[in-house]
Each structure stands twice: as structure tokens, then as C-alpha cells.
C-alpha positions as CSV (number, residue, x, y, z in Angstrom):
1,M,-85.6,-38.7,60.9
2,R,-87.6,-35.9,62.5
3,R,-88.8,-38.3,65.3
4,F,-85.2,-39.4,65.8
5,L,-83.9,-35.9,66.1
6,L,-86.7,-35.0,68.6
7,A,-85.8,-38.0,70.7
8,F,-82.2,-37.1,70.6
9,V,-82.8,-33.5,71.7
10,L,-85.0,-34.7,74.6
11,F,-82.4,-37.2,75.7
12,S,-79.7,-34.6,75.5
13,T,-81.7,-32.1,77.5
14,F,-82.4,-34.8,80.2
15,A,-78.7,-35.7,80.3
16,D,-77.7,-32.1,80.7
17,A,-80.2,-31.7,83.6
18,Q,-78.7,-34.7,85.3
19,R,-75.0,-33.9,84.7
20,P,-73.3,-33.2,88.0
21,V,-72.1,-29.7,88.6
22,A,-68.3,-29.6,88.9
23,P,-67.6,-29.0,92.6
24,K,-66.0,-25.8,93.5
25,P,-62.5,-26.1,95.1
26,V,-63.0,-26.6,98.8
27,A,-61.5,-23.9,101.0
28,H,-60.6,-25.5,104.3
29,A,-60.7,-23.4,107.4
30,A,-57.5,-23.3,109.5
31,F,-57.4,-25.6,112.5
32,P,-55.7,-24.3,115.6
33,A,-52.7,-26.6,116.1
34,G,-49.5,-27.2,118.0
35,E,-49.2,-26.1,121.6
36,T,-51.1,-22.8,121.2
37,T,-54.0,-24.0,123.4
38,P,-54.3,-25.9,126.6
39,L,-55.8,-28.8,124.6
40,G,-52.8,-28.7,122.2
41,N,-50.5,-28.9,125.2
42,K,-52.2,-31.9,126.6
43,I,-52.3,-33.8,123.3
44,A,-48.6,-33.0,122.6
45,A,-47.7,-34.5,125.9
46,L,-49.7,-37.6,125.3
47,L,-48.2,-38.2,121.9
48,A,-44.7,-37.7,123.2
49,D,-45.0,-41.1,125.0
50,P,-42.3,-43.3,123.4
51,S,-44.9,-46.1,123.1
52,V,-46.9,-44.1,120.5
53,S,-44.6,-41.3,119.3
54,R,-43.4,-43.2,116.2
55,A,-47.0,-43.7,114.9
56,H,-48.6,-41.3,112.4
57,W,-51.4,-39.4,114.2
58,G,-54.2,-37.2,112.8
59,I,-56.8,-35.4,114.8
60,A,-59.7,-33.0,114.0
61,V,-61.9,-31.4,116.6
62,T,-64.8,-29.1,115.6
63,A,-68.0,-27.6,116.9
64,L,-71.2,-29.2,115.7
65,D,-71.4,-26.5,113.0
66,G,-68.0,-27.5,111.7
67,T,-66.0,-24.6,113.3
68,P,-62.5,-25.9,113.9
69,I,-61.3,-26.2,117.5
70,Y,-58.1,-28.2,117.1
71,G,-56.2,-30.1,114.5
72,L,-53.1,-32.2,114.0
73,D,-52.4,-33.4,110.5
74,E,-56.1,-33.2,110.0
75,G,-55.7,-32.9,106.2
76,K,-53.4,-35.9,105.8
77,L,-54.7,-39.3,104.6
78,F,-55.2,-42.3,106.9
79,R,-56.7,-45.8,106.7
80,P,-60.1,-45.3,108.2
81,A,-60.7,-49.0,109.0
82,S,-64.3,-49.3,110.2
83,N,-64.7,-45.5,110.3
84,A,-65.6,-46.1,106.7
85,K,-69.0,-47.4,107.9
86,L,-69.8,-43.8,109.0
87,F,-69.7,-42.7,105.3
88,T,-71.6,-45.8,104.0
89,T,-74.4,-45.7,106.6
90,A,-74.9,-42.0,106.3
91,A,-75.2,-42.2,102.5
92,A,-77.7,-45.1,102.9
93,M,-79.9,-43.1,105.3
94,A,-79.9,-40.2,102.8
95,L,-80.3,-42.1,99.5
96,L,-82.3,-45.1,100.5
97,G,-84.2,-43.7,103.4
98,P,-84.5,-45.0,107.0
99,E,-87.8,-46.8,106.2
100,R,-86.5,-48.7,103.2
101,R,-87.3,-52.4,103.2
102,F,-86.2,-55.3,100.9
103,I,-88.3,-58.3,99.6
104,T,-86.7,-61.7,99.2
105,S,-89.0,-63.9,97.0
106,V,-89.3,-67.4,95.6
107,T,-90.7,-67.8,92.1
108,T,-91.1,-70.5,89.5
109,D,-91.6,-70.5,85.7
110,G,-92.9,-74.1,85.9
111,N,-96.4,-75.5,86.0
112,V,-98.3,-77.3,88.8
113,D,-99.7,-80.7,87.8
114,G,-101.8,-81.9,90.8
115,T,-99.4,-81.8,93.7
116,T,-96.2,-81.7,91.5
117,L,-94.5,-78.6,90.4
118,I,-92.8,-79.3,87.1
119,G,-89.9,-76.9,86.9
120,S,-87.3,-75.2,89.0
121,I,-87.9,-72.7,91.8
122,V,-85.7,-69.6,92.2
123,L,-84.9,-67.8,95.5
124,H,-84.2,-64.2,94.5
125,G,-81.8,-62.2,96.7
126,S,-82.8,-58.6,97.1
127,G,-79.9,-57.2,99.1
128,D,-81.5,-57.9,102.5
129,A,-78.5,-58.2,104.8
130,N,-80.6,-59.7,107.6
131,F,-82.3,-62.4,105.7
132,A,-82.2,-65.6,107.8
133,G,-79.7,-63.7,109.9
134,S,-78.0,-64.5,113.2
135,Y,-78.8,-61.1,114.9
136,V,-82.0,-60.0,116.6
137,L,-83.8,-56.9,115.3
138,P,-84.4,-54.4,116.7
139,F,-80.8,-54.6,117.8
140,V,-79.7,-56.2,121.0
141,A,-76.3,-57.4,121.9
142,K,-75.7,-61.2,121.3
143,G,-75.9,-63.1,124.6
144,D,-78.5,-60.8,126.1
145,D,-80.5,-63.3,128.3
146,A,-83.6,-61.1,128.1
147,V,-84.0,-61.6,124.4
148,T,-84.7,-64.9,122.6
149,A,-83.0,-65.2,119.3
150,P,-85.1,-66.5,116.4
151,P,-84.6,-70.1,115.3
152,T,-81.7,-70.6,113.0
153,L,-82.6,-69.9,109.3
154,A,-86.2,-69.0,110.4
155,D,-86.8,-66.8,107.3
156,I,-86.0,-69.7,105.0
157,D,-88.3,-72.0,107.0
158,E,-91.0,-69.4,106.6
159,L,-90.6,-69.4,102.8
160,A,-90.7,-73.2,102.7
161,A,-93.9,-73.2,104.9
162,Q,-95.6,-70.7,102.5
163,I,-94.8,-73.0,99.5
164,A,-96.1,-76.0,101.4
165,T,-99.5,-74.3,102.0
166,K,-100.0,-74.3,98.2
167,G,-100.4,-78.1,98.3
168,I,-97.1,-78.8,96.5
169,K,-95.7,-82.2,97.5
170,T,-93.0,-82.6,94.8
171,I,-90.7,-80.2,92.9
172,D,-89.5,-81.8,89.8
173,G,-86.6,-79.3,89.2
174,A,-83.7,-77.5,90.8
175,V,-83.7,-75.0,93.7
176,V,-81.8,-71.9,92.4
177,G,-80.2,-69.2,94.6
178,D,-80.2,-66.1,92.4
179,D,-78.0,-63.2,93.6
180,R,-77.9,-61.3,90.3
181,R,-79.2,-58.1,91.9
182,F,-75.5,-57.4,92.5
183,E,-72.7,-58.0,90.1
184,Y,-70.8,-61.0,91.6
185,V,-67.7,-59.4,92.9
186,P,-67.6,-61.0,96.4
187,Y,-64.3,-59.5,97.5
188,P,-63.5,-55.8,97.0
189,P,-60.0,-54.6,96.0
190,G,-57.7,-54.4,99.0
191,W,-59.2,-57.2,101.1
192,A,-56.5,-59.5,102.5
193,I,-56.6,-63.1,101.3
194,E,-56.4,-64.4,104.8
195,D,-59.6,-62.5,105.8
196,E,-61.7,-64.6,103.3
197,L,-61.7,-67.6,105.6
198,W,-63.5,-65.8,108.4
199,G,-67.0,-64.5,109.0
200,Y,-65.8,-60.8,109.2
201,G,-64.5,-61.2,105.6
202,A,-67.5,-63.1,104.3
203,P,-68.1,-62.7,100.5
204,V,-70.7,-60.1,99.5
205,S,-73.8,-61.4,97.8
206,A,-77.3,-60.0,97.1
207,L,-78.6,-63.3,98.5
208,T,-77.3,-63.3,102.1
209,V,-78.1,-66.0,104.6
210,H,-77.0,-66.2,108.3
211,D,-74.6,-63.3,107.6
212,N,-72.8,-65.5,105.1
213,Q,-71.1,-67.4,107.8
214,V,-71.3,-70.7,109.8
215,D,-70.5,-70.9,113.5
216,L,-67.9,-73.6,114.3
217,T,-67.6,-75.0,117.8
218,V,-64.9,-77.5,118.8
219,T,-65.5,-79.2,122.1
220,A,-63.0,-81.5,123.9
221,G,-63.7,-85.2,124.1
222,K,-62.2,-87.8,126.3
223,P,-58.4,-87.8,126.7
224,R,-56.7,-88.8,123.5
225,Q,-60.0,-89.0,121.7
226,P,-61.3,-87.0,118.8
227,V,-63.1,-83.8,119.7
228,E,-66.7,-82.9,118.8
229,I,-67.0,-80.5,115.9
230,K,-70.4,-78.7,115.3
231,L,-71.5,-76.3,112.6
232,V,-74.5,-74.0,112.9
233,P,-76.6,-73.7,110.8
234,S,-76.6,-77.5,110.2
235,V,-76.9,-77.3,106.5
236,T,-75.1,-80.1,104.6
237,Y,-72.5,-77.8,102.9
238,Y,-69.0,-78.0,104.4
239,T,-67.2,-81.3,105.0
240,V,-65.1,-81.0,108.2
241,N,-62.1,-83.2,108.7
242,Q,-59.8,-83.6,111.6
243,V,-56.3,-83.6,110.2
244,T,-54.3,-86.6,111.3
245,N,-50.5,-86.7,111.9
246,D,-48.0,-88.6,109.8
247,S,-48.8,-91.9,111.3
248,G,-52.5,-91.5,110.4
249,R,-53.6,-92.8,113.8
250,K,-54.0,-89.9,116.3
251,P,-56.3,-87.0,115.4
252,T,-54.3,-83.8,115.5
253,V,-57.3,-82.2,117.3
254,N,-57.0,-83.8,120.7
255,S,-56.7,-83.0,124.4
256,L,-53.0,-82.3,124.6
257,D,-52.5,-79.3,127.0
258,F,-50.5,-76.4,125.6
259,G,-51.8,-73.9,128.2
260,S,-54.8,-72.9,126.1
261,N,-56.8,-74.1,123.2
262,Q,-54.7,-74.1,120.1
263,V,-56.7,-74.7,116.9
264,G,-56.0,-74.1,113.3
265,I,-58.4,-74.1,110.4
266,A,-57.7,-74.4,106.7
267,R,-59.9,-74.1,103.6
268,A,-59.1,-73.2,100.0
269,T,-61.2,-70.3,98.8
270,D,-63.2,-72.3,96.3
271,M,-63.3,-75.6,98.2
272,L,-65.9,-77.0,100.6
273,D,-63.5,-79.1,102.6
274,V,-62.6,-77.6,106.0
275,Q,-59.6,-79.0,107.9
276,V,-59.3,-78.6,111.6
277,F,-56.1,-79.2,113.6
278,G,-54.6,-78.4,117.0
279,S,-55.6,-79.1,120.5
280,V,-58.7,-78.4,122.7
281,V,-58.8,-79.0,126.4
282,A,-62.0,-79.2,128.4
283,K,-60.9,-76.8,131.2
284,Y,-60.4,-74.0,128.6
285,G,-64.0,-74.4,127.3
286,P,-65.0,-74.9,123.6
287,Y,-63.1,-73.3,120.8
288,R,-65.4,-71.1,118.6
289,A,-64.9,-69.5,115.2
290,E,-67.0,-68.0,112.5
291,L,-66.3,-69.3,109.0
292,A,-67.2,-67.6,105.8
293,I,-69.6,-69.4,103.4
294,A,-67.9,-69.9,100.1
295,D,-70.9,-69.2,97.9
296,P,-73.8,-67.7,99.8
297,A,-76.3,-68.1,96.9
298,E,-75.6,-71.8,96.6
299,Y,-75.8,-72.2,100.4
300,A,-79.1,-70.4,100.5
301,A,-80.5,-72.7,97.8
302,L,-79.3,-75.8,99.7
303,A,-80.8,-74.5,102.9
304,L,-84.2,-73.8,101.2
305,K,-84.1,-77.3,99.6
306,Q,-83.6,-78.9,103.0
307,A,-86.3,-76.8,104.6
308,L,-88.8,-77.8,101.8
309,E,-87.9,-81.5,102.6
310,R,-88.6,-80.9,106.3
311,H,-92.0,-79.6,105.3
312,G,-92.8,-82.8,103.4
313,I,-91.9,-81.6,99.9
314,T,-89.7,-83.9,97.8
315,V,-87.2,-82.0,95.6
316,N,-85.8,-84.0,92.7
317,G,-83.3,-81.5,91.4
318,D,-80.1,-80.0,92.8
319,A,-79.4,-76.8,94.7
320,K,-77.3,-74.4,92.7
321,A,-76.4,-70.7,92.4
322,R,-77.1,-68.2,89.6
323,H,-74.6,-65.2,89.5
324,S,-74.1,-62.1,87.3
325,D,-70.4,-62.5,86.8
326,S,-68.3,-59.4,86.2
327,E,-67.1,-58.8,82.7
328,F,-65.5,-55.5,83.4
329,V,-62.2,-54.7,81.9
330,G,-60.4,-51.4,82.5
331,S,-59.3,-49.3,85.5
332,F,-61.5,-49.9,88.5
333,R,-60.2,-46.7,90.1
334,E,-61.0,-44.6,87.1
335,E,-64.5,-46.0,86.9
336,M,-65.4,-45.5,90.5
337,M,-64.1,-41.9,90.5
338,K,-66.4,-40.8,87.7
339,P,-69.3,-38.5,88.7
340,E,-72.7,-40.1,89.2
341,P,-75.3,-37.6,87.8
342,M,-78.4,-39.3,89.0
343,V,-77.5,-38.8,92.7
344,L,-78.4,-35.2,92.4
345,S,-82.1,-35.6,91.7
346,L,-83.2,-38.6,93.7
347,Q,-85.3,-38.5,96.8
348,P,-84.7,-41.0,99.7
349,G,-86.2,-44.4,98.9
350,T,-86.4,-43.8,95.1
351,E,-85.8,-47.1,93.3
352,R,-83.5,-47.2,90.3
353,G,-84.3,-49.6,87.5
354,C,-85.9,-52.3,89.6
355,G,-89.4,-52.2,88.3
356,S,-92.2,-53.0,90.8
357,A,-90.3,-55.6,92.9
358,D,-87.0,-55.3,94.7
359,S,-85.3,-58.0,92.8
360,V,-84.0,-58.7,89.4
361,A,-86.9,-59.1,87.1
362,P,-87.3,-62.7,85.8
363,Q,-86.4,-63.1,82.1
364,I,-89.7,-64.9,81.4
365,E,-93.1,-64.9,83.0
366,S,-93.0,-66.4,86.5
367,T,-95.3,-67.1,89.5
368,E,-94.5,-65.9,93.0
369,L,-94.6,-68.8,95.5
370,A,-93.4,-67.0,98.7
371,K,-91.9,-63.8,99.9
372,H,-90.2,-62.3,103.0
373,E,-90.0,-58.6,103.9
374,S,-87.0,-57.2,105.7
375,A,-86.8,-54.9,108.7
376,Q,-86.4,-51.2,108.0
377,L,-83.0,-50.0,106.9
378,S,-82.6,-47.9,110.0
379,E,-82.6,-51.1,112.1
380,D,-79.8,-52.5,110.0
381,V,-77.8,-49.2,110.2
382,K,-78.0,-49.5,114.0
383,L,-76.8,-53.2,113.9
384,T,-74.0,-52.3,111.5
385,L,-72.6,-49.5,113.5
386,K,-73.0,-51.0,117.0
387,V,-71.2,-54.2,116.2
388,S,-69.2,-53.0,113.2
389,Q,-70.7,-55.6,110.8
390,N,-68.6,-55.6,107.6
391,L,-70.9,-57.6,105.4
392,H,-73.9,-55.5,106.2
393,A,-72.0,-52.3,105.3
394,E,-70.9,-53.8,102.0
395,I,-74.5,-54.8,101.1
396,M,-75.7,-51.3,102.1
397,L,-73.1,-49.8,99.8
398,R,-74.2,-51.9,96.8
399,N,-77.9,-51.0,97.4
400,L,-77.0,-47.4,96.8
401,A,-76.9,-48.1,93.1
402,G,-80.2,-50.0,92.8
403,C,-80.8,-53.2,90.9
404,Q,-78.1,-55.1,89.1
405,S,-75.6,-52.7,90.6
406,T,-71.8,-53.0,90.4
407,L,-69.3,-52.2,93.1
408,R,-67.9,-49.5,90.8
409,E,-71.3,-47.8,90.4
410,S,-72.1,-48.0,94.1
411,L,-68.8,-46.3,94.9
412,R,-69.6,-43.6,92.4
413,W,-72.9,-43.0,94.2
414,L,-71.2,-42.8,97.6
415,R,-68.5,-40.5,96.3
416,Q,-70.9,-38.1,94.5
417,W,-73.2,-37.9,97.5
418,L,-70.2,-37.0,99.8
419,V,-69.0,-34.3,97.4
420,N,-72.5,-32.9,97.1
421,S,-72.6,-32.8,100.9
422,G,-69.6,-30.5,101.0
423,L,-66.7,-32.9,101.4
424,D,-63.4,-32.3,99.5
425,G,-63.1,-35.1,96.9
426,D,-59.4,-35.2,97.5
427,D,-59.9,-35.9,101.2
428,F,-61.2,-39.5,100.7
429,I,-61.1,-42.6,98.5
430,F,-63.1,-45.7,99.2
431,Y,-62.8,-49.1,97.6
432,D,-65.4,-50.8,99.8
433,G,-68.1,-49.9,102.3
434,S,-66.8,-51.5,105.5
435,G,-63.2,-50.3,105.7
436,L,-61.8,-53.8,105.4
437,S,-59.9,-52.7,102.3
438,A,-56.3,-51.5,102.9
439,K,-56.7,-49.2,99.9
440,D,-59.3,-46.9,101.7
441,L,-58.0,-43.5,102.7
442,V,-59.6,-40.6,104.4
443,T,-58.6,-37.4,106.3
444,P,-59.8,-36.6,109.9
445,R,-61.2,-33.3,108.6
446,A,-63.4,-35.1,106.0
447,T,-64.7,-37.4,108.8
448,A,-65.5,-34.4,111.0
449,K,-67.1,-32.7,108.0
450,L,-69.4,-35.7,107.5
451,L,-70.3,-35.7,111.2
452,S,-71.1,-32.0,111.0
453,F,-73.2,-32.4,107.9
454,A,-75.2,-35.2,109.4
455,T,-76.4,-33.0,112.2
456,T,-78.4,-31.0,109.7
457,Q,-80.2,-34.0,108.2
458,P,-83.7,-35.3,109.1
459,W,-82.3,-38.8,109.8
460,F,-79.6,-37.5,112.2
461,A,-81.3,-38.6,115.5
462,Q,-81.7,-42.2,114.3
463,W,-78.1,-42.3,112.9
464,K,-76.5,-40.9,116.0
465,S,-78.4,-43.3,118.3
466,A,-77.0,-46.1,116.2
467,L,-73.4,-45.2,117.1
468,P,-71.7,-47.2,119.9
469,I,-71.9,-45.4,123.3
470,G,-68.9,-45.3,125.6
471,G,-69.2,-47.7,128.5
472,V,-72.7,-48.8,127.4
473,D,-72.9,-50.8,124.2
474,G,-71.5,-51.9,120.9
475,T,-67.8,-51.8,120.3
476,L,-67.4,-49.1,123.0
477,A,-69.0,-51.1,125.8
478,S,-65.6,-51.8,127.4
479,R,-64.1,-48.3,126.8
480,F,-65.0,-45.1,128.7
481,T,-66.6,-47.1,131.5
482,T,-66.4,-44.5,134.2
483,A,-67.6,-40.9,134.8
484,P,-67.4,-38.4,133.3
485,L,-67.2,-40.1,129.9
486,K,-69.5,-43.1,130.4
487,G,-72.6,-42.5,128.3
488,H,-71.2,-39.3,126.8
489,V,-69.1,-40.7,123.9
490,F,-71.0,-41.5,120.7
491,A,-68.5,-42.8,118.2
492,K,-67.4,-45.4,115.7
493,T,-64.4,-47.5,116.3
494,G,-62.0,-48.8,113.6
495,T,-59.2,-51.3,113.7
496,L,-57.3,-52.7,110.7
497,G,-53.8,-54.1,111.1
498,E,-51.7,-51.3,112.5
499,S,-54.3,-48.7,111.9
500,R,-56.9,-47.5,114.4
501,A,-59.6,-44.8,114.4
502,L,-62.3,-43.3,116.6
503,S,-64.7,-40.6,115.4
504,G,-68.0,-39.2,116.6
505,Y,-69.7,-36.9,119.1
506,L,-68.6,-36.0,122.6
507,D,-70.3,-34.3,125.6
508,C,-67.9,-32.0,127.2
509,A,-67.4,-30.6,130.7
510,S,-68.9,-27.3,129.7
511,G,-72.1,-28.9,128.6
512,K,-71.6,-28.4,124.9
513,Q,-71.1,-31.2,122.4
514,V,-68.2,-31.3,119.9
515,I,-67.2,-33.5,117.0
516,F,-63.9,-35.4,117.0
517,S,-62.0,-37.7,114.7
518,I,-58.8,-39.4,115.8
519,M,-56.8,-41.6,113.4
520,V,-53.5,-43.4,113.8
521,D,-51.5,-45.4,111.2
522,N,-48.4,-47.6,111.7
523,H,-48.6,-48.0,115.4
524,T,-46.5,-50.6,117.2
525,P,-47.7,-54.1,116.0
526,A,-49.7,-56.2,118.4
527,G,-49.9,-53.4,120.9
528,S,-52.7,-51.3,122.4
529,A,-50.8,-48.3,123.7
530,D,-52.2,-46.2,120.9
531,R,-55.8,-47.1,121.9
532,A,-55.1,-46.1,125.5
533,V,-53.6,-42.8,124.4
534,M,-56.5,-42.3,122.0
535,D,-59.0,-42.6,124.9
536,K,-56.9,-40.1,126.9
537,I,-57.1,-37.7,124.0
538,V,-60.9,-38.0,124.1
539,A,-60.8,-37.2,127.8
540,A,-58.6,-34.2,127.2
541,I,-61.0,-32.9,124.5
542,A,-64.0,-33.3,126.9
543,A,-62.2,-31.5,129.8
544,E,-61.0,-28.5,127.7
545,N,-64.2,-27.7,125.8
């Protein structure tokens, strides 16, 4: 009993030390507003345009130290869209560290008899967003002729080659894709069901391969003949069918000219049968699309099995996935809003409950057959921000909570870090890490506060350089393309339905740099007038500061 009491006291003391201190109420400095300044007059005139005046606008402009310069509904909540990636990547740089890497490994609990491995092999997902990826790191834009992209699924081929060097010729067992590092909740709350078909809405998994998407190309054939349909990577996973019309004779995908390529794609969420229909004409070029992989862990296992066979290894078992399915019951919102005490004491890069390896520890003794090390986290942050990569942001979020993390825990880590950094907890709520959720809400002043806080951090230079640059690269390559703004806007874009956002740093005419966050909700559907006015507001900020 005495030992029990001592242990209880020690545990209680540790828990008290880790308990988060209740944040003090945040006193928000007043933002100059209305037409009291030349900048206010310019913005009021821009927003009076009938094409944008019915939308809901929010603006915050501050000095780098956070001193308010101008505000318009800066304390109201907006859908941040991909501006959410600012919050996710900043937390990752702080809590994981810019130099953090992830190890993807292949293990077995079987035995080798001569050249035969008797037992299954397991491919352990570690939360490496770039494993067997489709992007080049360090980051370069896709299509850059000066850079040669790695062969498709090169990392999986590397693992297969390592296994082949061990003299194994036969695997008498299954190939298992294990993504249990993350609780298997592939789609966060608030994601639209129609997004799940496409690469930008790919399911989240600790075992990611080729960004959890396949590239579909439909090329016109001869007149009235079926088209050519190609999938990359060429893993035998999806079955693609050209839908026929009622007569069953003519393929619906054909060369009828409707003035442009008109292609439709259908796939049930849990099915591997893809239907393609519509029309593709040679003069309009191939039709291209990125399709989400239904089960990334299963796909990765199948890709590894096929790679092993190419390296002369016979695999007698099937390829299959191993998940940690969610058993959570309760209020998701209440769980993710709870304080996360451990965030107060960790240094960047500290691991949480993973043991010596960056993967879920095998339940029984196992032997490592092969492994792959990722690039540094800072490289993925740059990729994620430059091209606004949703999946990578989601994986980054889940890595905040360490091994066998849940989405709820990861959101608690994000929330607690933001509150610790001085943001008002009532100024934001996130249900995901990418901004694809329609439930995400944030104020412009909270975004400006994050941008100001970042300037004081040791990782700031790397993080700022990862932002798209106006007229130069990323999602701002085609905006701010002329002087004086070209090369002087460093900001994250955001687009989701009828919501748009742009937040970052701006070099002004005076030579000083300011922070800005512009958000708009409920703009005219299918229009871009709000984006044009948004860019004019940025120009006005630069001219008046």
C-alpha cells in the first residue's frame, strides 16, 4: 500500500506539472477601421463594387510586431480554406522541428528457410507524406524541364531491391500494408462527399504512396473508336470501364465534338471499379484527372508485391491492409477542444510514445528487411505551402500527436500550441489540417497574430521562404505578375466553394514589411471578381504603408 501511495503521489505531481495553465482572456488591440485613413478610403471604394459588395469581407493589416494598421470585421469568423495550412505547418515546424525525418520499414515475423521466407512481410507506414511520391524534393514546380522526376514508385522499388539482396526468392505469406500509426479516419468532418473521388480529397493514411492518387489520362482514338485510358502508377488496382450507351454498341467515351473534351468519372467510395464516360477529341489534347486511391495501405501493399515480383521474388500470399479502426463514441468537437497538457513541455522533434523507431511497434518480435528515410520536414512544408497540398497538410497534423495518434488528439495539439502562442481560442476552430473542411473557422486577426508570432521563431526564415511568392511560384505564380508587387508578396492562398482567403507578408512602397489577412465568404458563385478585388486591396496596402 505504501508503494502504491508513493506511485500515486508521483503521478499526480507529474500530471499537475503538465496541466495546461488556463489562458488569460485575450485583450485585442483596436484596429483602425472605416474611412478614417487613406487605406480605409481605398478599400471602402473597392468593396463598394456591386460585383463584390454582397460578399462578407474581413481584413486585418498589422506591423510585423502585431501593431494594428487597419481592420474590417477582423474579429469575425470566416472559412479559411487553405489558409488553414499556415496554422498546421507552423505548428509542425515548432513541435516536430524542421529537421524531422520519418522511417518507412518492411519487417517480418517469419523465418527464412534457404531462399524461402515462411511468413508474411509488413510495410509499416510512418507518416511520411512523400513516400513513393509524385513530387521532386527539394521542391520544384511540376513540369520544370530542368529537373528529372524520379521513376514512379521509386521508393517502393528501393525497398524491394533491399529485400532481394538478402537472397530471398520466395515469400510464402502475405504482403501487408500497415498504417496503424494513425487511427484510420481517412476523411475529417466537414469534407464534401464529392471531393473523395479526386486527388485533392485523397484519404488520409499513415502509409501514403504516390500522394494517395493515380493519374488518369484519356487520349482520343480514331473516329468513333474507343479512347485510350492510362493510369499511372500502373499498379493493378482499379478496373477502368468505358460506359456504353443503351444499345451496348458504341462506347460513350468517343470522338464526338462538343467544343471541348467532356468527360465524366464515377466510382463508389468503397469500390475499385471506375467508370469513364463522355467525349475526347484529339484537337483538344488528352483529358487528365487525378483520382484518389480508395485504400492507400492496400494499394501500397499491392505495389510492393508487384515490385518484389519484378525483382524475381515469388509471393504466394495476397496483398492486404491493416488498419487501426476508430472505436470512438462521443462528441468529436468536445474531445478536440480539450487542453493538451504535454504540448507545454516538449522540445521540437521530441517523439511521443513511439519507442526507438518511427512506426507502430510490432506486437511480436520481428526482423527488419528494408527501410527508407524521408526528406526533412522543412522540405515537405515548402511543398505543402507552395502547391497547397491537402494530403500532406493532413499527415503533418496527425504527426503532431506522435505514434498511434487520432485526429482528435492531433487537433488538441494544434489548438493548445496556438493558444500558447498567444492566439485567442475563440478566434479559431479547426476540424482538419488542410482547410478542406467546411467546418473550419478563423478570424483574420488570428491569422495575422500567427504570422506575427512566427517572425519571432527560429524556424521563421525557412517557413516564410516556403510561402508562394507573387508572380514567381506556387499558387501565386499567375498573380501579382508586374511591378511593384512581383516578388514582394509572400502569402498563402485559399479557395473553397464560395470562400477565398489570402494571408501573408507584403513589401510596401515605404520599404517596410507588413502582415495582411484578407478573407471573403459567400462571394458570387463561379465568379472571380472577389479575387481581382482582393489583389487590388493588396496593392492598396502596399501603396499606403
